[in-house]
C-alpha positions, 0 to 999 in steps of 0.5 A: 498500500506504502508503495503505492502511495508513492506511485508505484505501479505494481503495487497498485497493480497488487492491489488490483488484482487482490479488490478486482473480483470484489470491486467486479462483483459489486458492480455487476449486482449495481450495472447492466454485465455490458457496462461492468467493465468500463465502471470497474476500469472506472473505479479502480482509476479513480482510487489510483487518483485520489489513493493519496487520500486514503488514511488506512492503508488496510481499510483500501478494500472497503474504501475502494468498495464505497469509489465502485459504489458511488461510479454505480451511482454517477453511471444512472444518474449519467443515463438518466441526464442522456435518457431521460427518466423515463427510459433510465433504471433508478439504481436500486431497480433490476435493470433489464439485460444484466447478464452478456448475452451470450451467456447460458440461458441458466446464467441469465434467469440468475442473474435477473433473479438476483438482481430483483433482491435488495441491494444487500442480498445481491451484493453478499448473492454476486461476491459469493454465487459469481465471483466466488468469494467466501463470507468471510472473504466478503465480509473482510474485503467488503468492511462488513460485520460477518454475522451481516454477510452470513444473515444476507447470504443466508436471506438472500439465498432463500428470496434466490431459491422461491423467486427461481423455482416460484418462475420454474412452475 
């Protein structure tokens, strides 16, 4: 972290590699899949530029997640200005075509069902099921309480199961 603060790109690259799945998952829970890679890049570019503002090196993960969430909000605000309020989706609503168009139908259905859940469940489920992070990794990297992550995963899985079973019948 200290080397990255001094401008060492390789050190920042190591931070990127450690946290990119976390940021990708947070953004995938909040934006359409075709926008996520650009938003991940924007979040890390912002983090690189503002690295001097981070007070505690140990809180980089939570800090970059907050940046990613803000990037998502800004992205949706820009969409509102460009498309107009009737055509753009609000931040906490499902976004059409959440999954990549070439993803298997089951994956698209599952991701779309996840995207219909409340944002707390949505983020933890995407981080667990899509990005492959464990509950403790999600808690540590996102700066969340382990118990909250466990509850969100449990409740989110229950709601997801209900939605997927309801859609199948």
